[in-house]
N, C-alpha and C positions, 0 to 999 in steps of 0.2 A: 164398367160397364157389365153392370149386376142384371142380367136378364132372368133368371130361375134362383130361385135358392127355396131346395130341395132339404131334405129330413133323410139321416141317413142311418140304417137301421147296420149292424155289423156285419161282416161274414156274406152281406147282400151285395148282388153287381151297382155300382151308381148307375143313380137316373138323372134323371132332370125331372121336376113334374109342372106344373103350368107355370104359364109367363107370370111375370110377376105386372105390376100395371103399367098400361101405357109403353109394354114390349113385346116382339114379338120371334118366333124362331120361325124361317123358311128353308126350305130343299129347292133349288131352281136351276134350271138349265142352263146350258148355252144365253138361250134367249131370254132369260131371267122370268120365264113361265115355271110357274108349282110342277111338282112333276108328281106322275103316279106312283099308286104302292111298289114297293121294290124295283124303282127305278132310282137310279143314282143319281145324284146333282149334288151344286156346292151348298153348303151351310152359309146359311144368311143370317144374319142379328141385328133383332129391330131395337132402335131406343130411342123412345121421343124427344124431340128436339135437339140432341146429341151432335155438336158440331164433332169435329175429325179431333184428332189430338190437334195442337199447335206445333209438334212436331212435324206432324206431317203438308201444314202450309207450306213447308219448304220441297215439301216432292210433290210438284202437281201431278205427277207420272201415277206415281203410286199413291195419293187420295184418289183421282179419278176410277181406277182399279179398284181399290179397297172401299171407299166408301161412294153410296149412292142415295137418292131421297126415295125414301123406303114407299113404294108406289102403291103397300095395301093399307095404309094410313092417310094419304093424305091428309096431313097437317104439316107436311115441313119437316119432317123429322125423318134422320139418317139410318140406315141399316147396312151392314159390315161384311164383308166378304172375308170367314174365316181361312180359307181356302181350304176345311176341307171336305172329301168326299163323304157324304152320309147317304142315308134311303131310309124311307117310313117304313116300317114294319106293316105287318095287316092289324098287330092289337095298338098302333098309334106310338110305337117305340121309333125309336131311331135306333139304325145299325150304323157303326163307322168304319170307315173302308179306307182309309188311309189319307193320303196328302198327293192335291194338283198343281202345288208350290213346289220351290224346292229345300224347303223344311226337310232334315233328315238324320242318320242317324249319328252318333258319337264315338267315337273309337279312340280308346286311350294308345298311341304308339311305342310307350314302354309296356303294353302288354301285345303287340303285336314283335314287337323284339326279344320278347320274354318267351315267346310261343315258339321264336326261332331257335331260341338258345336252348332248348328242348333239345334240339337236336343230337347224336353225340359227333356229327361231323362237323360242328359249328360251336366255335370257343366264345364270339361275343359277338352282340347283333345291334343295329340302332335302325329303328323305321322314324324317315323322314317324310312328313309332307309338301310338296312344293311344283308349283304349277299344273294342280289338276291331276298330278302323280305323284302313286305312292311307292317310295321308294325303299328295298330292303337291302344295307347293308350289312356284312358280316367278315367275320374270321376265321382262321379254321385250316379244312379241308380244300386243299385249291383243285381236288380232281373228283367232288361232285357236279355233278351238270344240274344250269336250274329247274330243268324238269322236275328236279327228285323235289328238291328245294321246295319248291311252290306245289307239289302233291301233297310235304309231309307239313307243311305250314296250313295249309288248305284242312285237310283232316282237323284240325283245332278248334280255326276262326271261321265264319262265316267270306261269302264267298268276295264282299265286299271291302271287307278289311284283312285281304290277300294282298301284298306290294307285287303291283303293275313289272316295277322294277327288281331283280336282285345282282349286284353288284358284290363282289368278292375285292378284299383289302388283306395283304398281312397284316397289319394290324390298322386298327383303326384309330387314328389321331384323337386326343383327348386336350380339353382347355385344363389350367392352373388350380382350379377345381376340382378337378377331376373327372368331369362332365366329359363328355363326347362333344367335337367340337363340328358342329352339321354345319356349320357354313363351310367346315375343310372339305366336309364329304361330296357336298352336296358341287362345291367348284372346279372337283378330281373327274366330274362328270358336266361338266359346264353348264349346269346352271346351279341359282338363289333359293335362302330364304327371305321371304319377305321378312322384313324386318319395322315394317309401320301402316297404318290401317290408310285408304284410301285417301288422299286432299281431299279430293269434290265430294259431296253428299249426296247418300247412297241408300237405297232404303229400305227395313228394316230387316226384309226376307234376302236380297243380298246381299246386306251385309251380313247374314248368320253363314252363309258359303264362305266367306270371306277366312283365312285362314292364317290366324299370329302365331309363329312358330319359334315356342320356345323352351323353358325347362319344364314346364307345366304339362308339357306332351299329351294335349287333347286336340284334337283334329276333328273337322267337321264333315263328313262324307253326304254328297246328299240322296235323297233316293229319285229315285225315275223318276219322271214326269209321267203322272195319267191325265186319261181322257175321262170323261162323264159319260163313256160307255162302257158299260158293266153292271155289275150286281152281285149281291153278297154270293158267297162258297157256300151250300145245303152239304152239313153231315148230318146227316139222318133223317132227326124231324127239326131239327133246331138251323139256323142260320148262325154263321161266324161271322164275331165282333163284339165289341164294345156298344153295349145296349144304352140308350140312353130314354128314359120314358117320360116324353111328354106329350099335352094337348094339344095337338097343331089347329092352327087357325083354319074356321072354313073353306076359304078361298084356296088355302093350299093342300089339304087333303081331300083329294077324293073318295066316295065310298068305295068298300072293299069291293068284288064282284067276285071272288074268288072262295070257293068254302074254305079253304088250308092254304097255311102258307108251302106246303110239298106245292100242291097243286099252283102257286104262286112262281114258288120259283121253278117249275118245269113249264109255265108257260115264255121264261125269259133267258136270255142269254145269259150264262153264268161266265162270270172271271173269278179265278182262284185270286181269291185276296189275303195277305201275309197281316196279320195287325196284333199289339199286343193284347194276353188273355189277361181278361180279370184277378185273376187267380193265377199263379205262376204254377204252373205245371209240374213235377216231379215225376223222374223216370221212375221205372221200380227196381225194386232192391234187388240184388246180387243173390246170387243162393237159392235152396231150397228154404222154408220156412219152417222154422222151428229148429232146421240146423242152423240159422242164422243167424238166431240169438244165440245157443248156446255156441257159438266160436267168437261172437263179438262181446254178449253180455257176460258168461258165463267164464267159458274159457277164455278172460285176457289175461294181455302179460303179466300182469299183474298176479295173478291166479298161477300161470307157468312158473313163476318164480318162486310164488309159495311151495308149489308141488316140489320141485327139484331140488329148494332147501329141506323142504321135510321125507322126500324120498331119497334123498343122499344117509339121512339120518336115518332111517330104518333099514340101511342095508348094513350100518355101521352095525346098528343094535341085532341083526342079524346074523354077521361076523362076527360080536363079542359071545353072540350065543355059542357059536361052535366053535369057537378057534381059543376065546382066553382062559390061559391058566387057571386053574383054581384058587380062590384070592386074588384072583388081576380082576378079575369083571368086575367087580363096585368101585376101584379104581380107577379102572377104564373110564365108567359110566359116572362119575365126578369129572375127571378130564372132560368126555364129552358136551358136559353141563358148562365146564368154562368156554370152551371152541365155540359154544353157542350163543354163549354169555356177550361174547366179546362180538359176533359178528351182528349181535342184535343191539349193540351202545352204534356200533361202527357203521351203518347203515342210517344213523341216527346223528351223527359225527361231522357238523358244518365245511371240518378242514377237507374231509373225505369227501362229503358229495360236491364240493367245488372244484375239487380235485380230479373225477370224473367227469364233470361238468364239463370243466377246459379239452379235457383229451378227446371227450366227445365232440368237440368243436371245433378242434385240429381236422378231421375229416373233412378237406375240401368239396369246393358243393362240384368241380369237373367231375367227382365219381360216378358212379352209378346210381340213379336213384334209390332204386330198390334197398340200397348199403344202408343210404343217408335216411330213409324211411324208418328202417328198424335201427339203428344208431339214435335217432330221435325219439326214443320209448324208454330212456334213460331216465328217466324221472317215477318210475315204475318200481326203482329199486325198493321200497318201502315191501314188497311180495318179499322177498328175502328176511327181510326184520321180522315181518310177522311169523312167515314159516320158522324161522329160525328161534325164535319165541315159544313158539307151541312145541317144538322140539325140545327148547332145554326144558320144559315141564316133564314132557315125555321121560325124557331123561331120568330128570329128580324120582318121577316116582319108582322107576325101577331102580335106581338106589337106595331110595326111600326102604321100599319093599324087603329089596334085599338085603339091608341093613338091621330092618327089624326082625326077620325069618334065621339070618346065619350070622351076624355081629350084633349084638346086644348091647351097642356102648349108647349110654344115657346121653353124653356130652351130643355125639353123632346124630341121636333121632333126635333129639331136642331139637339140632337146629334145623335139623333136613324135614321136619315137619312146621318148622315155624315158616321156613321157604316158600314149603307146598301151600299152604293159604293163601301169603301173599301174591306167590305167582298167578293164582289160582284166580284171586280178587280181579287181578289187573289184567288178565286176559278177557273175563268177564264183562269188565267194564269198559275194552276196548273193543269190541264187539260193535262193525256200524249201527246195529238197530242201538243198544245200551249208549257208544258214546254219541251220537245227535239227540235222545232222548233226559239225556244225563252228562251233558258235556262237562259243565263244571266241576261236577263228583269225580269222572273219568280222568281231567287234567291234577283231580288233588292227589286220587289216589295211584295212578302214573307216578308221580313225582317223590311223592313222601312216599309211598311202598315198595317202589324203585331204589331210591335211597337205599331204603333197608335192608332189600333185599340184598344190594349190592355188598354190605354192612356184613351179614348174613351169610352171605357166599365165604366173604375172607375167615370169617367165624368156621364156618365149614371146611374149609381148604386147610386151617390149620388143625382142628381136631382131627380129620381125615388123615395127614400125614401124619399127626403124632399117632393116632390107631394104630396105622401100616408100618410103622417105623420096625428094620428089622436087625435081629442082631448079626454079626460076621464074629465066626471060629476060626480061629490061626492056631497053628502050630509051631513053636519056636524052634529053632535048631537043637536044642535041649527035649522034643519032646512036649514040651509043655505046653498044655490048649490055652490060649489067650483069648477070653470075650469080649469082643468089643462094642459097645451100644453104639448107635451112631447116634446123632445130637436132631432135636427139632431143627437146628439152623438148616442142617447140612440137606434134613428131608425137602424141607421147603425147595431152597436152592436146587433139588432135583427133581422136582417137582412141576411136568408145564401148566398145570392147573394154577401155578400162581404168578406166574409170569404172565398169562394170558390174561389173569384179573388184574395185573396189575397193567398193564395196560388198557384193558375198558376202564379199569378208574379212571386214570389220568385223561382219557376220550370224555368221561365228564364231567370233569374237575377243570381243563381246558375252556370252554365257553364261558365259567363261570368267572374267571380266572380277567375277562374282560366286562365286569359286571361294574357299573357306572352311572351317575345322576348328570344327565346332562342337560344344557342351556336348549329350550325349545322357541322355535319363532312363529306365533298363529296366524294364519289367515282365515279370514272368518270369511265361509263360500255363499253360504245360504244355512236357513235355518236346519238342515237336513247332512252341511256338509262340511268339512272344517280341514285346512290343509295344514300340514305341521315341518319345518324345515330346522334339518339339524347341520352342523360342520363339524364333529367331533372327530370324521374319519375322512379321508379321505373320500372322493366320490364312487360308489359303487357301481359294477358294473350292472349293463343293463341284464333282467330277469332274476335279479336278487329281493330280497325281501331282510329285512329286520322284526327281529321284537324288539317289543317297547312295554313296560307294565308300570303303573302306579305303586303296586304291593309284589316286589318283586318273590316272595317265598311260594306267593298264592295264585298270580295267575299271567301267564305273557299272550299279547299278541301279536300276530305275523301281519305287517302292512308291508306291499313292494315298494319300492324304493323308486323315485324320480327325479333321474341327474340331469341335467340340459350337459353335452361338451362346453369347457370352460368355466363353465361358472366352481365356484369355489364352496357352492352348498347342496344338499340335496332333499327331497320332502317325501312325507307318503301322505296318500289321500284317505280319509275316515270320513265312511257317509255314516249315518243313522240306521244303524243294525242289530241292534240290543241296547241292554240299560246302558254298560261298562261304555260304547263306543256316542251314546246320547249324552253320557256325563261328557265329555272330552267336547264332544260340540257344543254343547251349553257354557262350558266355565271358558276353556281353551287355556291347557297345561301349559306353564310357562318352565317344567322341567319334567321331564321324563326318565326312568331309567332305560336302560340297554343293558344288553348283554353276548357274545355272541362277536360273530363277523358274517355281515350282510351275505347268507344263501342263495344258492340256483334253484329257479323254480323252472314251470313249464315254459315261460315265455324263454329262460335262456335257450332251446333251444333253435330259436329262429337262423341262426349265421347259417345253419346245415343247408339251407334251403337259399336255392338265389330269387324269390319269392313267396312269397306268405300274405294270406287274407286272414287279417285282426279281426277277432269278429271278440264285442263285450256287450255287458250288460252294465247300466250306475256305474258305481267304482269301478268295473271292472275294467274300466281306460285305462286306468291307473298305471298296474303293468303294461300295459302296452305304450305309455308316451315314451318312457326311453327308448325303445328299442325304435319311436318313431322318431323322437330327437336324434339319435348318431346317426340316422339314412347311413348306417349299412347293408342293409340289408330290404330289399325293393319290398313296398309292403304296401296292401292295400286295406282299407277300415269299413268296418261296418260297427257302427256303436249305437246302442239303444236303449233312451235311459228315460223315465218323465222331466221334463223341462230343461233340460243337459244346459240350456246357458245360465238361466238364473238358479239352476241347484250347483252347479259346478264352475261357473265362473266364466266368463268370453277371452280369455288369456287360454283358458286349455282349448276353446272350439275354436281360437284363431289360431293357436300351433299346430292344432290338427289337420285344417284348411293350407295355413303358409306352405306345410310340408309334406301334405299332400289333398289339391283340392279337389280333386274325387271322391273325397274320403265322404260315404253317406252316413249323417247321421239323423235318426228316426228320434223324434219327440211322440213317444208313448203319449202324453198328454191332450195332444191334441189330432194325433194319426193311429192314435189305438195299439193294441200291443202287434207287434209283425209276425206272421210264421218265420221264426227261425229257423228253420230247417229250410224250407223255402228258398226265403233270403240268401242264406248263406249259402245253397247250393248257387243260384242263379249268379250271384258276385262271383263265386269262383270259377264257374266256366268263363263271362264274360273278364274277369281282371286274368285268364293265364296264370294263377298262382301256382306254385308247386305244393303247397298243404294250407292246410286251418288251422287256426290257435284260439280257441276260443277261451275266455273267462268271463267266467257268472256265477252263480250261483248251481248247487249240483244238480238239481233236476235239468233243468235246461243244459248243461255241459253236459249230460251223459245222456239228450236226447239230440241236441246238436251232433256230436261226438257217432253214435249211432248211425244218427240218418246219416253222416257224409260216407262213414267206414262202411257203410251197407251198400253203399253205391261206388266204392272200391275206390274212393278219394281219402287220403292218408289224413285225418284227424287227431288233433291233441288240446288234451285240454287238464287239469288238476283232477286226480282223485280224491280225491279227502279220505284219506286215509289217516289223516291227525288232527 
């Protein structure tokens, strides 16, 4: 039934325009008479000659309550009681005050359990709604009283979501599938879970209050009933409520007789009313303005690690300047170059990165949260990579200048200046601004110049070892002086730089030993997305990515792996984001080059938390899917994308909603772009998650991460350092 069809402008309050022809909007009191300005009444909607729905014909009591003949039209049409409490404003708009009936709030039982598990004295918790009571079962310390637990939960949840009964159990019984046995828990306290809906017909509003307790763990809790006595709440010169602008019928809209809205409010009895705001209000950011940005933006963990690596090298330079013996300073500088080069390569080595993530994720969720949220920053190790790269360049400058001044060896100087030129080009193109603007050039320079630098470092190591070889002089038993000239081979074996360079070279070669061209199965999802399936290796762990290419020497592209438990193939999701991706979507490749192994990324930190909020935009849902499929971490999902079902296919939508029915999927084409920071904050608070993980573009990722961290919420997202 359509009563109004207004146009809506973005970022303005929703409003209702003039009624469509032969339809009306009325606000009536208990006697079904029009109410005056700022007087509370029930909102009725008129519809010409529209009979009650067929389903309501079998519910005579409900039909009589909800549908009545429209007394204002006199043409036999009906009007419908919405059950909403509203009142006319002086400007002809309508303020929404709440509900008179039993429709209420939705509460996720898993969120209640997660809030209980935040307490140090609770190890496991399960929330159950049965027979009008909300139960909180828990295991852990038996010496904590119920009042303490209730106060702890009340600090984190609204009053209506705090369990009425808390029950301690040494262990919570589990089903064979690992989920809590809710029936056994309720049976232990003499009650049971409803397992089927009522057999007799009930009206829709009452049916909404009936609870079907399943693993979806979603419960409907009623709001208290409200009478028609009361009105809007005045805040300053404004009325609280979601306003809807209408042109009321003359019979239902009395003339205004007071000069201002504030006078009208003072003339009536006010009752506080809680409503859902049209815009989500964010709390203020923590800390002092300016210092807050320095802390969260400038002094990020990435930059702290960069500074640590660089300062450690500066200390080495000072020590070398003060304590190096004559002639040893240049040798030490050459060794320092090798040390930093090895660290630069190691911080980008797939096996080493995976090992770091595995060790990090060994931290159990029972450990203090402050430890886990810091360990989760493991993906910032790129700061060490950058810091050591800059340090290697500084050491190289010191060595080159010193060699130029003190030891004018042509071979040493030639190699050193070549390395200096190439490393300078690599570092300049790797600067974030240059890398973003000329990404293809950055990749080419980083790859080919990097390989050349490694080869030249080998040449430098050899010529330096040869240049600094020392003769040994011995005197035999007869007093004859014997001069032993050390060989180049022995000099290299004694050189720490040679061994460090060997390990760095092996780390670079290792991923290329996995280079192969594999068969790809293509699933065309839409004109904007394609899904590629692989089976060349066992299914990767959640939170990993592979690199694929059509020209292995020139370009590589990383995509998150999507693996379902029990299946013998995994996939990647490619959305249109440039020339290369558009070609793959258009052609649908049957073969693709791969190298290295699936490498862990930011989503790989989710096992460190009991519950996480996964935020994704567009194809960013891809990295989140394996975590959702695995069901090892309690997840809450907020996905914003243009036409998600038609773009990415119903299979992904169904998989998300099947695993997590409470997932929020926002269609930006029909609903507009959401306020990502505000929505993320609200969902974080409502879900009871411990942390936020976002997969999106660089600008939005940085916006959401800063928006959460500046309000004291742990948030993690890609740092886009490569």
